[in-house]
LOVEXPA-174371 format. One record per atom (N, C-alpha, C): y, z, x; residue in three letters. Coordinates in pm, whole numbers, plus 32768, in hexadecimal, padded with zeros to 4 digits. Each point is the difference from the previous one (the first is absolute). Layout:
N
YZXAla/...
//
This chain:
337
75563A58514BMet/80387FBF7F89Met/808B7FC8801FMet/80177F817FE2Pro/80857FC78018Pro/806780407FA4Pro/807C8002802DSer/806C803D7FB2Ser/80597F967FC4Ser/8058802B7FA5Ile/805F7FA47FC3Ile/80617FC88068Ile/80198050806BLys/80577FCE806CLys/7FC37F878046Lys/7F7B80058014Glu/7FBB7F908041Glu/80027F847FA7Glu/7FF380147F7EVal/80077F8F7FA2Val/808A7FC08008Val/806980547FFFAla/80897FCE8007Ala/80187FB48083Ala/7FCC8035806FArg/80127FC18082Arg/7FBC7F768003Arg/7F847FF87FCELeu/7FB67F828000Leu/80407F987FA5Leu/8034802D7F8EAla/803E7FA47FA1Ala/80907FDD8029Ala/8039804D805BGly/80897FE5802BGly/806780287F9AGly/7FE2806C7FB6Val/805D802E7F99Val/80118098800EVal/805380397FABSer/801780908003Ser/7F9380497FB2Ser/7FF580838019Ile/7FA080537FB7Ile/802380017F6BIle/808380007FE3Thr/802C7FFD7F74Thr/7FCE7F847FB8Thr/80067F8D8046Thr/7FD27F827FC4Thr/7F6980057FE5Thr/7FB580368060Val/7F70800E7FECVal/7FE480577F86Val/804A806F7FF3Ser/7FED805B7F8FSer/801F7FBA7F7CSer/806D7FB08000Arg/80257FB77F86Arg/7F927F9E7FD6Arg/7FC97FBA8063Val/7F987F9C7FE1Val/7F8280447FCCVal/7FD380678047Ile/7F8480447FDAIle/800B80437F78Ile/807780377FE3Asn/801380467F81Asn/803D7FA97F94Asn/80157F7F8023Asn/80367FA07F9FAsn/808380317FC4Asn/805980318058Lys/808180317FD3Lys/806F7FBC804FLys/806A7FDC7FBCGly/80707FC08043Gly/7FE97F6B8011Gly/80687FBB802CSer/7FFA7F6F8010Ser/7FDE7FDC8090Ser/7F927FB78012Val/7FD67FD28084Val/7FDD7F6C7FF7Val/802F7FB38060Lys/7FE37F717FFFLys/7F697FE88004Lys/7FD57F947FBELys/7F727FE07FF8Lys/7FC37FF1808BLys/80477FBA805AGlu/7FCC7FE98088Glu/7FF08085804BGlu/8060805B7FECThr/7FF980838043Thr/7F8A80517FCBThr/7FEF7FFF7F7BAla/7F92804A7FC3Ala/7F787FCE8033Ala/7FF57F7B8011Glu/7F827FC78030Glu/7FE5802D8090Glu/806A800A8053Lys/7FF08030808ALys/7FCF80918001Lys/8038804F7FA6Val/7FD9808D7FF9Val/7F6D800D7FD8Val/7FD77FB67F97Trp/7F75800C7FD4Trp/7F9F7FCB8069Trp/802B7F99804AGlu/7FAC7FCC806CGlu/7FED806B806CGlu/806C80478020Ala/7FF7806D8063Ala/7FA780717FCCAla/800D801F7F81Val/7FAE80697FC2Val/7F6C7FDF8010Val/7FDD7F827FE4His/7F737FD78007His/7FCF7FF98090His/80547FCF805ALeu/7FD87FF4808CLeu/7FE6808A803FLeu/8053805F7FDBLeu/7FF280888037Leu/7FA180577FAELeu/7FD77FCA7F8DAsn/7FAD804F7FA3Asn/804780827FDCAsn/80837FF57FE8Tyr/805180757FDBTyr/7FDC802C7F73Tyr/7FE5807E7FEEGln/7FD980367F7FGln/805A80767FDAGln/80677FE67FB1Pro/8056806D7FD3Pro/7FB5805A7FA0Pro/803580737FE7Asn/7FC3805C7FA1Asn/80137FC97F73Asn/7F9A7FB37FD5Leu/800D7FB87F80Leu/800980607F8ALeu/7FB5806E8006Leu/8003805D7F8FLeu/808A803F7FF3Leu/8038802E8070Ala/8085803D7FFBAla/80677F9A7FD4Ala/7FF37F868033Arg/80627F997FDCArg/7FF97FDF7F6CArg/7F877FF57FCBSer/7FF37FDD7F73Ser/8035806F7FA5Ser/7FED8080802DLeu/8035806E7FB1Leu/809880007FFFLeu/803B7FDE8074Arg/80927FFE8008Arg/803B7F8A7FB3Arg/7FC47F8C800FSer/803B7F867FC8Ser/7FC47FD87F7BSer/7F8E80417FDBGln/7FB47FDA7F88Gln/7FD27F6F800AGln/7FE57FD4807CGln/7FCC7F7A8018Gln/7F7F800C8050Gln/7F947FCA7FC8Ser/7F7F80098044Ser/7FE87F8C805ESer/80497F937FEFArg/7FEC7F83804BArg/7F717FCD7FEAArg/7FC8801E7F8CLeu/7F7B7FD17FDCLeu/80087F9D7F8CLeu/7FAF7F988007Leu/7FF37F9F7F94Leu/7F6D7FF97FD8Leu/7FE57FEA7F81Gly/7F777FF17FD1Gly/7FDF7F6F7FE6Gly/7F857FD9801DLeu/7FD17F787FE4Leu/7F7C80077FB5Leu/7FFF7FCE7F85Leu/7F877FFB7FAELeu/7FCD7F707FFBLeu/7F837FEA802AVal/7FC57F7A7FF9Val/7F7880077FBCVal/7FD67F957FBCPro/7F8180027FB7Pro/7F847FFE8059Pro/800B7FC18077Asp/7F897FF28055Asp/802D7FEA8090Asp/7FFD80688051Ile/80317FF68089Ile/7FA47FA98056Ile/7F827FE67FD2Glu/7FA77FA68049Glu/80277F6D7FEDGlu/804E7FE47F9ASer/802D7F777FE8Ser/805D7FD58071Ser/7FE87F8B803CPro/805A7FCF8069Pro/80917FF57FD2Pro/80157FE37F80Val/80887FF47FCAVal/80498085800AVal/7FC4806A7FCDPhe/804380818000Phe/8003803E808BPhe/7F9C7FE18051Ala/80018030808AAla/80767FC3804CAla/801A7F7F7FEBArg/806F7FBE8046Arg/808680317FCBArg/800A80117F7DLeu/807D80367FC8Leu/801A808C8036Leu/7F9780538005Ala/800F80898032Ala/802C7FFF8092Ala/7FC77FA6804FLys/80227FF7808ELys/80947FDE8011Lys/802F7F9A7FB8His/808C7FD8800AHis/805D806F7FCDHis/7FDB80417F92Leu/8052806B7FC9Leu/800B80758060Leu/7F8F8025803EGlu/80018070805EGlu/80587FE38079Glu/7FF77F858033Glu/80507FDC8076Glu/809580057FE0Glu/80267FCB7F8CIle/808E7FFD7FDAIle/8031808D7FE2Ile/7FAF804E7FB8Ala/8026808A7FDEAla/80148052807EAla/7FA87FEE8062Ser/800A804C807DSer/80837FE48048Ser/80297F828000Lys/807F7FDB8040Lys/8078803E7FB9Lys/7FEE801B7F80Lys/806B803D7FB1Lys/7FFA80998003Lys/7F9D80368047Gly/7FF58091800BGly/7FB080427F93Gly/7FAE7FB27FB9Tyr/7FAE80367F94Tyr/7F6C7FFA8026Tyr/7FB3805B7FC9Ser/7F6F7FFD800CSer/7FC57FDC7F78Ser/7F8C7FBC8004Leu/7FC27FCF7F85Leu/7F7F804D7FE5Leu/7FF0802F7F84Ile/7F83803F7FD5Ile/7FB37F997FADIle/7F897FDB802FPhe/7FB07F9B7FBCPhe/7FA380407F9APhe/7FF87FC37F8ACys/7FA4802F7F98Cys/7FB27F887FCACys/7F7D8004800DAsn/7FAA7F957FCDAsn/7FCD80267F76Asn/802F7FBB7F99Thr/7FDF80267F75Thr/7F7A7FCB7FD2Thr/7FC47FA4804FAsn/7F7A7FCC7FE0Asn/7FFA7FC47F74Asn/806C7FBF7FD7Asp/80067FBD7F7CAsp/7FE2805F7F8CAsp/8020807F8011Asp/7FE380667F9AAsp/808580377FCAAsp/80217FE67F81Pro/807F80307FC8Pro/801280988009Pro/7F94804C7FEBGlu/800980928006Glu/801C802F808FGlu/7FBE7FC18060Lys/80158025808BLys/808E7FDA802BLys/80307F907FCFGlu/80887FD3801DGlu/806580677FCEGlu/7FED802F7F86Lys/805980637FC4Lys/7FFB8083804FLys/7F8880278029Ser/7FF0807B804DSer/80477FF98086Ser/7FF47F8F8044Tyr/80427FEF8082Tyr/809880037FF1Tyr/80337FC77F93Leu/808F80037FE7Leu/803280917FF8Leu/7FB780527FB9Glu/8026808D7FF2Glu/7FFB80488087Glu/7F9D7FDE8051Ile/7FF4803E8086Ile/80777FD88057Ile/80257F817FFDLeu/80707FD08051Leu/808380457FD8Leu/801280137F80Ile/807A80437FD2Ile/80028092802FIle/7F8A80417FFDArg/7FF980898032Arg/801980068097Arg/7FDD7F958046Arg/80197FFA8090Arg/80937FE1801FArg/80507FF07F97Gln/80907FE8800BGln/80217F80804EGln/7FB47F957FE3Val/80247F7F803BVal/80867FD67FC6Val/804A7FB3804CGlu/80857FD57FD3Glu/7FFB7F827FABGlu/7F937FB78008Gly/7FF27F867FB1Gly/7F6F7FD37FFFGly/7FDE7FAC7F9FIle/7F757FD37FF2Ile/7FFC7F687FEEIle/7FA27FC28046Ile/7FE27F727FF0Ile/7F767FF97FC2Ile/7FF07FB77F93Phe/7F797FF77FCAPhe/7FE07F737FCEPhe/7F827FDE8014Ser/7FC77F887FC4Ser/7F9680337F9FSer/80207FFC7F81Arg/7FAC80447F9CArg/7F767FC17FF6Arg/7FA2804E7FCCVal/7F757FD27FF8Val/7FF27F867FA5Val/804580007F8FSer/7FFA7F907FA0Ser/806280207F90Ser/7FF87FB27F95Asp/8053801C7F8AAsp/7FDA80867FC0Asp/7F8C80388027Glu/7FD1807F7FC8Glu/803C80798049Glu/805A7FE7805DSer/803D806B804ESer/803F806B7FA7Ser/7FF5807E802BLeu/803980717FB6Leu/80818033803FLeu/80327FB98066Leu/80718033804CLeu/807B801B7FAALeu/801E7FA27FA6Phe/807880117FB0Phe/7FEF80677F91Phe/7F8780367FF5Lys/7FE9806D7FA1Lys/800B80888046Lys/80267FFB807FThr/8011807A804EThr/809480248004Thr/802B806A7FBBPro/808F80237FF7Pro/804280138089Pro/7FB380328063Gln/803B801D8084Gln/80347F838045Gln/7FCD7F8B7FD7Leu/80297F838043Leu/80967FE87FF3Leu/803B80327F93Ser/808F7FEB7FEASer/80568054805FSer/7FC0805D8048Lys/804C805A8057Lys/800E7FCC808ELys/7FC67F8C801DIle/7FFB7FD2808AIle/80147F698006Ile/80467FCD8068Pro/80107F6E800FPro/7F787FBF801BPro/7FE97F8C7FC5Tyr/7F827FBA8017Tyr/80147F697FEDTyr/7FA67FB38039Ile/7FFF7F6F7FE9Ile/7F707FD57FE8Ile/7FF27F8F7FBDVal/7F7D7FC27FEAVal/7FF27F8B8060Val/7F8E7FFB8044Leu/7FE57F95805ELeu/7F857FB37FD2Leu/80117F7F7FE8Asp/7F927FA47FE2Asp/7FD380017F6EAsp/7FBE806A7FD2Arg/7FC57FFE7F7BArg/806380347F98Arg/802A7FA87FA7Thr/806680217F9DThr/7FC77FFB7F73Thr/804E80337FA1Leu/7FDC7FFA7F73Leu/80437F867FC0Leu/7FDD7FE47F82Glu/803A7F8D7FB9Glu/8098800C7FF9Glu/803080767FDDLys/809180187FFALys/802180708062Lys/80087FD8807DGlu/80168062806AGlu/8091802D8000Glu/801580827FF5Glu/808880378002Glu/801E80498081Glu/7F9A80198051Ala/80148047807EAla/80337FA0806BAla/804980338065Pro/80257FAC8073Pro/7F807FC5803EPro/80007F7E8015Thr/7F837FBA801FThr/80107F98806EThr/7F987FF78056Ile/7FF17F938060Ile/7F7D7FBB7FDFIle/80027F7F7FE6Lys/7F857FBD7FD8Lys/7FFE7F708031Lys/7F867FC98009Leu/7FEE7F73801ELeu/80157FAF7F82Leu/80337F858010Asp/80087FA37F90Asp/7F727FCC7FE7Asp/7FB4804D7FB3Asn/7F727FE27FEEAsn/7FE87F837FACAsn/80587FE37FA3Tyr/7FF37F857FB2Tyr/80097F87805DTyr/806280018059Thr/80107F92805FThr/7F887FF6805DThr/7FC480728022Ala/7F877FFE8054Ala/7F927FB07FBBAla/7FEE80167F7EGly/7F9D7FB47FB4Gly/80237F6C7FFAGly/80817FE37FF2Val/802E7F757FFDVal/7FE17FBA8084Val/801C80458070Leu/7FE87FC58083Leu/7F6B7FE28015Leu/7FAA805A7FD5Ala/7F707FEB800FAla/7FD27F877FB0Ala/802A7FF97F82Ala/7FD77F907FABAla/80397F7D8035Ala/807D7FFF8027Ser/80417F85802FSer/7FBA7FCA807DSer/7FDB8059805BHis/7FBC7FD4807BHis/7F7B7FBC7FDFHis/7FB1803E7FA8Leu/7F7E7FC87FDELeu/800F7F7D7FB2Leu/80617FFB7FA7Leu/80187F847FB4Leu/802F7F8F805CLeu/80558020805EAsn/80327F9B805EAsn/7F917FC78058Asn/7F9780508016Leu/7F8D7FD0804CLeu/7FA57FA77FACLeu/801680027F7CGly/7FB17FAB7FA7Gly/7F9680487FAFGly/7FFE80848003His/7F9A804C7FB5His/802280047F6CHis/7F987FEF7FADLys/801280057F6FLys/7FA080627FBDLys/7F9B802B804ALys/7FA080627FCBLys/80148081804FLys/8043805F7FC1Leu/8028807A8048Leu/7FC9807E7FC0Leu/7FF480678053Ala/7FD880857FD1Ala/806380678034Ala/7FFD80777FC4Cys/805C806B8028Cys/7FB68083800CCys/800B80408075Leu/7FCF80878013Leu/8077805D7FF1Leu/801080397F89Ala/807580537FE2Ala/7FE98090802EAla/806D8046801CGly/7FF9808F8015Gly/7FF880447F79Gly/7FFD80857FFAPro/7FFA80467F80Pro/80787FDB7FA7Pro/7FE77FC67F8ELeu/806D7FD07FABLeu/804880707FB7Leu/7FD4807D8014Lys/804C80727FCBLys/8077801F805CLys/80067FB98071Ile/8070800D805DIle/805E7F897FEBIle/807E801C7FE8Lys/80607F987FDALys/800B7F908067Lys/7FFE80228081Ile/80107F988065Ile/7F8F7F9A7FF8Ile/7F8980297FD7Cys/7F907FA27FF1Cys/80187FA27F8BCys/803580377F94Arg/801F7FAA7F8DArg/806B7F9B8024Arg/8064802A804DGlu/806A7FA38029Glu/7FC87F918058Glu/7FAA8022805FArg/7FC37F9A8055Arg/7FAD7F9F7FADArg/7FB880387FA0Phe/7FAB7FAC7FABPhe/80547F9F7FACPhe/806C80327FC4Tyr/80547FAA7FADTyr/80437F928053Tyr/802A8021807AGly/803B7F9B8057Gly/7F9C7F938021Gly/7F858028801BPhe/7F967FA0801FPhe/7FDE7FAB7F86Phe/7FEB80427F8ELeu/7FD77FBB7F85Leu/806E7FA27FCELeu/807C802E7FFDAsp/806E7FAC7FCFAsp/800F7F818053Asp/7FEF800D8083Thr/800E7F8B8058Thr/7F917F9B7FE7Thr/7F8680317FE9Leu/7F917FA67FE1Leu/80197FB77F7CLeu/802D804C7F9AGlu/80147FC57F7DGlu/80707F988001Glu/806780178050Lys/806D7F9E800BLys/7FCF7F7D803DLys/7F958008804DSer/7FC67F89803ESer/7F8E7FC67FADSer/7FEA80397F8BGly/7F977FCE7FA7Gly/7F75802B8029Gly/7FF880698053Ile/7F7F8032802FIle/7FDE80817FB8Ile/7F88800A7FC9Gly/7FD680797FBCGly/7FB8805F805EGly/7FF5807D7FD7Leu/7FB78065804CLeu/7F99803D7FA2Leu/7F807FDB8015Arg/7F98802F7FA5Arg/7FEF8097800AArg/7FEF803E7F8CGlu/7FF880917FF9Glu/7F9080388056Glu/7F8E7FB98005Glu/7F8F8032804EGlu/80157FF58097Glu/806D7FBC8028Leu/80217FF6808ELeu/8071805F8027Leu/801980637FA9Ile/8060806B801DIle/7FB280818010Ile/800280398076Glu/7FB9807C801DGlu/8063806E8025Glu/7FED80777FCAGlu/80588071801DGlu/7FBA805E8062Glu/8040801A8073Gly/7FC380548067Gly/8054807A8022Gly/7FDC8043806DAsp/8040807E8024Asp/80467FFA8088Asp/801C7F888031Phe/80457FEC8080Phe/7FA780198079Phe/7F7E801A7FEELys/7FA8801D8071Lys/7FAB7F858025Lys/7FD17FFA807DIle/7FB07F8E8030Ile/7F817FEF7FADIle/7FB8806D7FEAGlu/7F807FF67FB9Glu/80117FCD7F72Glu/806B80297FBDGlu/80187FD07F78Glu/80227F6B8001Glu/80467FD38068Gly/801C7F71800DGly/7F817FB08012Gly/7FA28037804DArg/7F807FBD8017Arg/7FB07FF87F7EArg/7FFC806F7FB5Lys/7FB580017F81Lys/803F7FA07F9ALys/808480027FF7Ala/80457FA97FA0Ala/7FE77F6D8021Ala/80037FDF8082Met/7FE97F758028Met/7F717FD67FE4Met/7FA1805C8010Asn/7F757FE17FE1Asn/7FEE7FE27F6BAsn/804A80487FACArg/7FF87FE47F6FArg/80347F747FE2Arg/806B7FDA8043Ile/80387F797FEDIle/7F9F7F968033Ile/7FBD801D806FLeu/7FA47F9F803BLeu/7F7C7FF67FB4Leu/7FED80577F9CSer/7F847FFB7FB1Ser/80027F897F9FSer/80767FC57FECPhe/80087F8A7FABPhe/7FC77F87804APhe/7FE17F967FB6Ser/7FCC7F86803ESer/806B7FC6805CSer/7FD87FB28067Pro/80607FC88060Pro/80737FB57FBEPro/7FE57FB97F92Leu/806A7FB37FBFLeu/8065805A7FBALeu/7FD9807A7FDEGlu/8059805E7FBCGlu/804A805B8061Glu/7FD87FFE807EGln/803E80588061Gln/808A7FCD8029Gln/805C805A8023Pro/80877FD6802APro/7FFE7FC4808CPro/80667FB3801EThr/80117FCC8088Thr/80638056804FThr/8044805C7FBAAla/806080588043Ala/800C80837FB4Ala/801D806D804AVal/800B80857FC5Val/807D80458034Val/804A803D7FA3Phe/807180568024Phe/7FD580907FF1Phe/8005804A806ESer/7FE1808F7FFESer/8082804E800BSer/801180677FADMet/807E80497FFBMet/801580608074Met/7F9D80088059Asn/801A80428080Asn/7FA27FC78068Asn/801C801B807EAsp/7FB37FC4806DAsp/7F74803A800BAsp/7FF080817FE1Leu/7F7B803D800FLeu/7F9C7FC07FA0Leu/80257FED7F82Met/7FA57FBE7FA3Met/7FE67F6F802AMet/80667FBF803BAla/7FEE7F788031Ala/7F977FFC806FAla/800380638058Ile/7F9C8008806CIle/7F7580167FC6Ile/7FF580547F98Gly/7F8080137FBCGly/7FCF7F7E7FC1Gly/805D7FB37FC8Ala/7FDD7F807FC2Ala/7FC97F9F8068Ala/803D7FFD8077Ile/7FCF7FAA806CIle/7F7280278026Ile/7FE480828006Gln/7F79802E801FGln/7F9B7FCC7F99Gln/8024800A7F80Ala/7FA57FD47F95Ala/7FE77F6A8008Ala/80677FB5801BIle/7FF27F6D8009Ile/7FA27FDB8071Ile/800D80438072Arg/7FA97FE38073Arg/7F70802A7FE4Arg/7FEF806F7FB8Glu/7F7A802D7FE0Glu/7FB57F9A7FA9Glu/804B7FAF7FB7Arg/7FC57F987FAAArg/7FEA7F7D804CArg/801E80028082Gly/7FEE7F86804EGly/80717F9C7FF0Gly/8070802D7FC9Leu/80747FAA7FEFLeu/8067801F806CLeu/80687FAE8007Ser/80648013806ASer/808C800C7FC6Ser/805580418050Val/8090800C7FE1Val/804B7FBF8073Val/80567F9C7FE4Pro/802A7FCF7F7CPro/7FB37F857FD2Pro/7F937FDB8048Gly/7FBA7F857FDFGly/7FD77FF77F6EGly/7FBF806A7FCEAsp/7FD480017F74Asp/806580457FA5Asp/8037806E802FIle/8060804D7FAEIle/80718032805AIle/807B7FE77FD7Ser/807680358046Ser/801F808C7FCBSer/80328056805BIle/802380897FDBIle/808E801F802FIle/8051803A7FA6Ile/808580318026Ile/800C80927FD5Ile/803380548059Gly/8010808E7FE2Gly/809180267FEBGly/801B8082800BLeu/808980327FF0Leu/800D8082804DLeu/8067800D8050Asp/80298075804EAsp/801F7FDB8091Asp/7FA97FAE803EAsn/800C7FDD808DAsn/7FE78079805AAsn/7F8C80407FEBIle/7FD8806E8055Ile/7FCC7FC98085Ile/7FF78053806APro/7FD37FCE8083Pro/7F777FBC7FFEPro/7FA680297FA6Leu/7F7B7FC47FF9Leu/80037F6C7FE0Leu/806E7FD07FC8Cys/800A7F727FDBCys/7FEC7FA48078Cys/802C802D8075Asn/7FF47FAF807AAsn/7F7980118043Asn/7FB380667FD8Val/7F81801E8040Val/7F8B7FC37FB5Val/80087FFE7F7BVal/7F947FCB7FAEVal/7FEF7F6A801DVal/7F877FCE7FECSer/7FE57F728017Ser/7FD87FBD7F7DSer/804A7F987FD6Pro/80787FCA8040Pro/8078805C7FE7Pro/80677FF68055Pro/807A804E7FE8Pro/80347FE87F72Pro/802F806B7FC1Leu/801C7FFD7F70Leu/808E7FD37FE0Leu/800C7F997FAEThr/80807FDC7FC4Thr/8026806F7F9EThr/807E80277FFFThr/802580737FADThr/80947FFA7FD9Thr/802680597FA6Ile/808B80147FDBIle/802C80828042Ile/80627FF88059Ala/802880758050Ala/806280587FB6Ala/7FEA8084800BGln/806280637FD4Gln/8050802F8079Gln/808580097FF5Pro/805280318070Pro/800180998004Pro/7F95803B8035Phe/7FF180927FFCPhe/807280488048Phe/802B7FC88071Asp/806B8041804CAsp/808280037FB1Asp/801D7F917FBAGlu/807A7FF97FAFGlu/7FF880627F8AGlu/7F8B80087FC1Met/7FEF805B7F8EMet/80148091802CMet/7FC780238074Ala/800F80898032Ala/8091801F8022Ala/80417FA28043Lys/808C80148029Lys/805B80107F88Lys/7FF17FA67F9DGlu/805380067F88Glu/7FE2807F7FB0Glu/7F7F80247FF9Gly/7FD880757FB4Gly/803980818038Gly/7FF480108083Leu/8031807C803DLeu/809980067FFCLeu/80407F8E8012Ser/80927FFC7FF7Ser/802F802B7F75Ser/7FBC7FCF7F9ALeu/802380237F76Leu/7FEB80957FE7Leu/7F8F80368030Leu/7FE4808D7FEBLeu/806680598045Leu/80267FDF807BLeu/806080528049Leu/80897FFE7FBELeu/80247F8F7FC5Lys/807F7FFA7FB6Lys/7FFC80607F89Lys/7F8E80047FBCLeu/7FF2805C7F8FLeu/80088092802ELeu/7FBE801F8071Ile/800180878036Ile/808E802A8025Ile/804B7FA38038Glu/8089801C802CGlu/80667FF97F8FGlu/7FD17FDB7F88Gly/805A7FFA7F8DGly/805F7F8A8001Gly/7FDC7F98804AArg/80577F8A8007Arg/7FE77FA27F8AArg/80647FAF7FE1Lys/7FF47FA17F92Lys/7FA27F8E8027Lys/7FB27FD17F9FIle/7FA07F948017Ile/80277F887FABIle/80127F908041Arg/80267F877FB5Arg/7F887FC17FBBArg/7F8D80008042Lys/7F887FC47FC6Lys/7F9180697FFELys/7FCA80197F88Thr/7F9380617FF6Thr/7F777FBD8006Thr/7FFC7F7D7FEDIle/7F827FB6800CIle/80127F928068Ile/7FB4800A806CIle/80087F9D806CIle/7F7C7FB38003Ile/80097F7D7FF3Val/7F8A7FA97FFDVal/7FFB7FAF8081Val/7F93800B8049Val/7FEF7FB3807BVal/7FA57F887FE5Val/80117F97804FGln/7FBC7F837FE4Gln/7F817FEC8054Gln/7F977FCB7FC3Pro/7F847FE28049Pro/800D7F7B804BPro/7FA47FE7805AGln/80027F85804EGln/7F727FCB8012Gln/7FEF7F7E7FEBLeu/7F7E7FC08012Leu/7FE17FF18095Leu/7F8A802F8029Val/7FD37FF1808BVal/7F7F7FAD7FFCVal/80087F85802FIle/7F8E7FA47FF8Ile/7FAB800B807EIle/7F7E801B7FE9Arg/7F9F8002806FArg/7F8C7FA37FDBArg/7F89801E802FSer/7F927F9E7FF7Ser/7FA580127F86Ser/801A80627FAASer/7FA380187F90Ser/801D7FAA7F86Ser/80687FAE8006Thr/801E7FA67F91Thr/800A7F718034Thr/7FCF7FA37FAEAla/80017F718024Ala/7FF17FB07F7FAla/80197F7E8003Pro/7FE97FAF7F88Pro/7F6E80057FD7Pro/7FE37FF57F7DPro/7F7480037FD3Pro/7FB77F82802APro/7F8080108020Arg/7FB37F888020Arg/7FAC7FDA7F86Arg/7FDD7F827FF7Lys/7FB27FD27F8DLys/7F77803D8001Lys/7FD4802B7F87Arg/7F7B803F7FF5Arg/7F9D7F987FCBArg/
//
């Protein structure tokens, strides 16, 4: 087992400095702390965490609650959060709530019993019970991604309204006038924001969105395929020439349904998604999408949480990151039918 002396030697610092960094005590330059943690990881140095936590009352544990760890969005956020937390000397406990408010509440109670120092959560929906849990007031926490109408918690979120605007503007600029929308669950605020951004932009251009061309899904590929099949059940003249899907997975399902009908993307119908997951470059045709800056969201989120844990003043409690249009081959001008 490597010793603290070996860590100090590799990092080029004193044993006292290593102790300060590991125990988060005293003032140490950021660059020095990063050298120490790099040495800790390289040597796989493992201090007596139980004894240290009892002495300092610091567990160096953070909790992460996500609705669906199989989702590429939450998987990428978790990956970035874990990498950043590790560099800061924290370990992350992952909890998959499976979109269940009761399970979410139960996991919160477990994390508090595990004496985590802070919690990051993306709630299941507006039906979340988290704020009805009294213990939540005893621990620093932030909300990542899924917010309420009047969010009072420290929050990192995408500008979802602008994401909807970007999707509509791209399709309108290509010349599309008959559009459909594959929405996520509208009980989730971010889905409503995306929808309003999309709808408002269409209406400003004098373009309507027929109610029967709005489908509500669950963010999964199969639901996107089923929703697109329902839209394609209309006569060819009533079918849209372009579709906005509120996430990339449903967009991929929509492409499958279109091909199953003997139609092509973007020849017959253009598709635009949202998230910019790695599959966007693999699917055929490559998917035009609205990108979320997952790395920026994770960095800002963890920085905000650590400030709360350290008792530092926070200038901004709500941080909004901006989406970006990524144009690939799944969108094109409509052709005459």
